[in-house]
N, C-alpha and C positions, 0 to 999 in steps of 0.2 A: 482346525477351528478359525472361523472367519471372525477377524477383529471388528468388534461393533465401532461404527462410527460416531463421533461424538459431535454433535452441533455445537458450534462456536457462535453461530449468528444465525438468527430465524428473523427474515424480513416478511412482512407481511402485508400486502395491500399499500406499497408504499407510493404515495403521490407527492411529487414535488414541483412547486410553482415559483415563478418570478412574477409576481402581478398576475395578469391574465396568461402568461404564456406558461404551459405545462412542460417541465422539463423532464418528468418521469412519470408514468402514469400506471399506477396500481400494480406495481411490481411485487411478485412473492417468489423468494427462494431461500435456500438453507446454504451456510457455509461452514465447512466441518474443520475440525481441530486437526492442526499439522498438516494442511494441504495447501498448495498455491491455486488459489480461485481466480481465473482469468476473466476479465471484462473486455470484451472488443466491440468495435463499433465505429460507425463514421463520426466526426466532430459533431458536436450537437446532439448526440444521442442520449445523455443524461448520465454519462459514466462519473464525470467529475463531481457532478451535483450529489451522486450517491455517496460518493466519499465524503463529501462535505456534511451530508446529514448524518452519517454514521458517526463522525466525529463531533457533531453537533456545531459545526461552523455555522450553521444557517443562523445562529444566534448573533453572530458577527456580520452577516450579509443582510444589508436592507432588502425588503421585498421578499425575501426568501422564505416561502411557507411550506412546511413539511407535515403530511398526515399518514396515518398508517402507523406501522410500529416496526422497530429494530430492536429484537431482543439479543443481549450480548450475555452469553452464559446464563439463559432464561431471565435476565432483567432487562426491561426497556430502557435504553439509552438515556431517555428523557426522565427517568425515575431517579437518575444518579443526582444527588444533591450537590456534590462537588464535581464540576464539570471538568477540574483541571486534574482530578484523580482519574477520570474516564480518559482524558487524553494521554494521561501517562501510560495508561494500558493499551491504548490504540495509536501507534506512532505512525506519523506520515513523512513520506518523502516526496518532494513536489518535483515538477518537470525539469525546472532549472535549480541547480543547487544553490540553497541560500546560506552561505557562511555568516556566522556572527564575527564581528569586528573583534575577534579574540584570537588568541594563540590556538594551534591545533589541540594542545592538551586543554585549554580551557573550554573549546567549543565541545568537548565531551564531558568535561567534568563539572560544567555549570548546573546542569539538572540535577545529579546528584548532590552536589554542594547546596543548592537551594531546598532540595529535601531534607537536609539537616546532617548529611555526612560531611564530617569535618576531618577526619583523620587522613593525613597524607599517605599512609601506606594503603588504605583502602581505597581513595581516590585515585593512586596510583593503578593499583589492580583494576579497577572499572576501566580506566583509561586504555589501558594496554588489552584488556580481554574485549573491550568494544572494537578497537582499531584492528585488533586481530582478526575478529569476525567478520569484518569488513574487508578483509584482504588489504589493509592498508599499513599496518604496523610497521611491517620491514622495510618499508619505503620512506617511513617519515620518523622512526625511533630516535634518530639523531637530531632532530631538529623539531621538537614538540614545542618549543617556546616559540616557534616562528608562527608568523601570522597563518591562519587556516585560508585568507583570502589570496595568497601567494601561491597556493597549490594549483595545479592544472585543473582543468574542468572535469575530467574523470575522477582525479582523487579528491576533489571537493564534494563531488557526489557520493563517492564512498565515505567521506567524512560525515556527510549528512546521514547515512545510514547508521554510522557508528554513534552519532549523536542521538538518533531515534532509539538506537538499542540502549543507550546509558541508562534509561529509565525502566527497562525491563519489561518491555511491552509484551503483550499476549497476542495482539494483531498488529501487524506491520501493512501499512497502505502505501503503494508506489502507483504514482501517477506519471506515467510516460517517462520512467527515469531515465531511459536512454536516448531521449530527445536532442540532448546537448552533448553528448560523448562519442567517442570514435566507437568503430566496431569492435576493435580489440579489447577495450575497455568494457564495453557492453558485454562481452563474452565472460569477463572476469567478474562483473557484478552478477550476472546470471548463476556463474558457479558458486558465488556468495550465497545466492537466494537459495539454491538446491540444499546447500548445508543448513542454512537457516530454518528451512522447513520443518526441519526435526525438533526444533524448538518453539517455534512460533507459528501461527497461522498467517498467510500472506495473501493480501488482496492486490492483484497485479493488473491496473488498467493499461492497455497498450493499444496502439494502433497497428502494431506489427502482428498480424496473424502468424507468422512463422515464430515469432518469439513465444506467443501463447501456447504453439503446439510445442515447443521445447520445454517449456517450464509448467504450464498448468496443469493440474490433475482434472479438474472441472472448468469448463468456460461457458460464460454467459454472453449472448449475443445481444446488444442494445441497438434500437434503430429507430431514430426520429422520437425518442421518449417512450419507446415500447420495449419491454422484454420480451422478444421473441422466442427465445428458447434457452434452457440451459441444459447441459449434457456432459457425459465424460468427453474430454477433449479429442482424443483419439476417435472416437465414434463420430464425433461433427466432422472431422476430417475424412473419415472413410465414407462420408455422405450418409450416414445414418442419422438423417435430420427431420425434424417434424414440420419444417417450414422450408420450402424452397428458398426463400431470401436468405436463410443462411448459407446454403451451397453457393448462391449467386456472390455473396460477398466474400466468401473464402476463396473464391475462384478468381476475385478481382473484377467482376463486371461492374462494380460500383462501389464508391468508397472516397 
């Protein structure tokens, strides 16, 4: 029996503008539950703009105008009255790790604490669980009260993932997470993501086509603000494509 795929996101006719500049034009595609959905393409193709629209960061970006629709579990993201509740369900990990000027423990405990959790035992459990899921707990368990900013770059990136997980998101957005970490740490984080997709839906923006091939169930190719195509990742790499530009990009002819 084939398991029915559940749509987590439904993107329809999404257009993003910054003044007169169109960052993404009339994109439509779906993202399914518990998949890693890769987005590839050269710089300036609209990849990060899509993540901003998904998390309603356009409301904090002067001049950014979004039209069309993004439905999250069947509800348009703009219909959420509490944008902070939306963002707690859609976590973001940025290209460069942004550690709060707090201890490792408080970096992870802050969001649950602000949501009303006061029990030390419960906070301890959340911190340990999230750091473990981010493959960091064993490295820091004896110095949880140390500043997160003192960790190595790769550890700070995993701390950022743990902090995003502390709100129990249903979708995790990763924007070029490996840009500032070494190859060994990149592979460790990739192993983390393979495990996390059992529990959350992951949208992975990457300039590394090999990384998309290793991780993504399906991949979308963006080019100069256009969604060129979306397909099963292996099909794209086996040249089962609808547009020759996809093959040219995957073969490194431009980018």
